[in-house]
C-alpha positions in Angstrom: 50.6 76.2 31.1 50.3 76.2 27.3 53.0 78.9 27.4 55.6 76.5 28.6 54.8 74.0 25.9 55.2 76.7 23.3 58.6 77.7 24.7 59.8 74.1 24.8 58.5 73.6 21.3 60.6 76.4 20.0 57.9 79.0 19.3 58.9 81.2 22.1 62.4 80.0 22.7 64.1 83.3 22.3 61.7 85.3 24.4 63.7 84.8 27.5 67.5 84.7 27.4 70.2 84.6 30.0 70.4 81.6 32.4 66.7 80.9 32.3 66.6 81.0 28.5 69.6 78.7 28.3 67.9 76.3 30.7 64.8 76.1 28.4 67.1 75.7 25.4 68.9 72.8 27.0 65.6 71.1 27.9 64.3 71.7 24.4 67.5 70.7 22.6 68.2 74.0 20.9 70.4 77.0 21.7 69.0 80.1 23.4 71.7 82.7 23.6 70.0 86.1 23.4 67.2 88.1 24.9 64.7 90.1 22.9 65.2 93.4 24.7 66.8 94.0 28.0 65.6 92.8 31.4 64.7 96.3 32.3 62.3 96.8 29.3 61.1 93.2 29.1 57.4 92.9 28.2 54.9 91.5 30.6 54.7 88.3 28.5 58.5 87.9 28.9 58.3 88.5 32.7 55.5 85.9 33.0 57.6 83.4 31.1 60.6 84.1 33.3 58.5 83.9 36.5 57.2 80.4 35.5 60.6 79.1 34.5 62.2 80.6 37.6 59.8 78.7 39.9 60.6 75.4 38.1 64.4 76.1 38.1 64.6 77.3 41.7 62.3 74.5 42.8 64.6 72.0 41.2 67.6 73.6 42.9 65.8 73.5 46.3 65.0 69.8 45.7 68.7 69.3 45.1 69.6 71.1 48.3 67.7 68.6 50.5 68.6 65.7 48.3 65.1 64.4 47.3 61.9 65.1 45.5 58.9 63.8 47.4 55.5 62.9 45.8 53.9 65.7 47.9 56.4 68.3 46.4 55.5 67.1 42.9 51.9 67.5 43.7 52.5 71.0 45.1 54.2 71.9 41.8 51.2 70.7 39.9 48.9 72.7 42.1 50.6 76.1 41.9 51.5 75.7 38.2 48.1 74.1 37.2 50.0 71.7 35.0 47.8 69.7 32.5 48.8 66.1 31.7 50.1 67.0 28.3 52.6 69.5 29.8 54.0 67.3 32.6 56.8 66.1 30.4 57.8 69.7 29.5 57.9 70.7 33.1 59.8 67.6 34.0 62.4 68.2 31.4 63.1 71.8 32.6 63.1 70.6 36.2 65.6 67.8 35.5 68.0 69.9 33.5 68.0 72.6 36.3 68.5 70.0 39.0 71.5 68.4 37.1 73.0 71.7 36.1 76.4 72.1 37.7 75.8 75.8 38.2 74.2 77.0 41.5 70.8 78.6 41.8 72.2 82.1 42.0 72.2 82.9 38.2 68.5 82.0 38.0 67.6 84.0 41.1 69.6 87.0 40.0 68.1 87.1 36.5 64.5 87.1 37.7 65.4 89.5 40.5 66.7 92.0 37.9 63.6 91.6 35.7 61.3 92.3 38.7 63.5 94.8 40.5 60.7 97.4 40.4 58.0 94.9 41.3 59.2 93.4 44.7 55.7 92.1 45.5 55.9 89.7 42.5 59.3 88.5 43.7 57.7 87.9 47.1 55.0 85.8 45.4 57.7 83.7 43.7 59.3 83.1 47.1 55.8 82.2 48.4 55.5 79.6 45.7 58.8 78.1 46.7 57.7 78.0 50.4 54.5 76.2 49.2 56.6 73.5 47.5 59.1 73.2 50.4 56.4 72.7 53.0 54.3 70.3 50.9 55.8 67.2 52.6 55.1 68.8 56.0 58.8 68.9 56.8 60.9 72.1 56.3 64.4 70.8 56.0 67.2 73.1 57.3 68.7 73.0 53.8 65.5 74.2 52.3 65.1 77.1 54.7 68.7 78.1 54.2 68.1 78.0 50.4 65.0 80.1 50.7 66.8 82.7 52.8 69.6 83.0 50.3 67.1 83.4 47.5 65.4 86.2 49.5 68.7 88.0 49.9 69.2 87.9 46.1 65.7 89.3 45.7 66.7 92.2 48.0 64.7 91.2 51.0 66.2 91.9 54.4 66.0 89.6 57.5 62.9 91.3 58.8 61.0 90.9 55.5 62.1 87.3 55.2 60.9 86.6 58.8 57.5 88.1 57.9 57.2 85.9 54.8 58.4 82.9 56.7 55.8 83.5 59.4 53.0 83.3 56.9 54.1 79.7 56.1 55.7 77.9 58.9 55.3 76.5 62.4 54.7 78.4 65.6 55.5 81.7 64.0 52.5 81.4 61.8 50.3 81.5 64.9 51.6 85.0 65.7 49.5 87.5 63.7 52.0 90.3 64.4 54.8 88.3 62.8 52.7 87.8 59.7 52.0 91.5 59.4 55.7 92.3 60.2 55.0 94.5 63.2 56.1 94.3 66.8 53.6 93.4 69.5 53.8 96.8 71.0 53.0 98.7 67.8 50.1 101.1 68.1 46.8 100.5 66.4 47.4 102.8 63.5 50.8 101.2 62.7 49.3 97.7 62.7 46.3 98.8 60.5 48.7 100.6 58.1 50.8 97.4 57.8 47.8 95.3 57.0 46.5 97.8 54.4 49.9 98.0 52.8 50.3 94.2 52.5 46.7 93.8 51.2 47.5 96.4 48.5 50.8 95.0 47.5 49.6 91.4 47.5 46.3 91.7 45.8 46.1 89.0 43.0 44.8 91.5 40.4 47.8 93.8 41.1 50.3 91.0 41.0 48.9 89.7 37.7 49.1 93.3 36.3 52.7 93.4 37.4 53.7 90.3 35.6 52.7 87.3 37.8 51.2 84.5 35.6 47.6 83.7 36.1 48.6 80.1 37.0 49.8 81.3 40.4 46.6 83.1 41.5 45.8 80.3 44.0 49.1 81.0 45.9 48.3 84.8 45.8 44.8 84.2 47.1 45.9 82.0 49.9 48.4 84.7 51.0 45.7 87.3 51.0 43.6 85.1 53.3 46.6 84.6 55.7 47.1 88.4 55.9 43.4 89.0 56.5 43.2 86.3 59.1 46.2 87.9 61.0 44.5 91.3 61.0 41.2 89.7 62.2 43.0 88.0 65.1 44.6 91.3 66.1 41.2 93.1 65.8 39.8 90.5 68.2 42.7 90.8 70.7 42.5 94.6 70.7 38.8 95.0 70.2 39.2 97.0 67.1 36.8 97.8 64.3 
């Protein structure tokens, strides 16, 4: 998380522009009004910066949606961002500015969606991080779920994909391995196996990091891989597959 401290301190203040850059500028007390390069040709470092800021900004907006920030949610932030003590104030400043910002969450979601338009697995990982925060207090508020579904739409995910992502995180759906893999119960063995292999390939932590996901989020990515593999193992047992 040293990266965020550098941005707040002004060293990297102009690396990310747009709504996310303006947010950091407001938290740091200086103006950020331009982007070094376009979203389409942004460097991996820029994308990593945007990813981290987007998680904080969208997490703040989600907290605003249900009206409170619980200690469990704060702890979840610290877990997925691996925030050292010296960086807590910086994260808190960005979070508070985003939460109090009169604008909605849409500008932040649209900016990061554009930056990762060709890397949907990274956007899915960002949504996973938000789910991780939302469920930290063991209660998924209707406002939070509605918020997450709207973010998913901006990311370009249809209802079926959102349902698959949701199934990996919440309630009774999570006990259904078919929902986690995004296939119907009557899918043939080859279809189920292909779905599992595709998800493993798309969500492998090494690939996500290569595509611009910051190293700080590897625990979330690793947990997702485990969920996908557990779902496949359960189906193998049910169908007596090798």
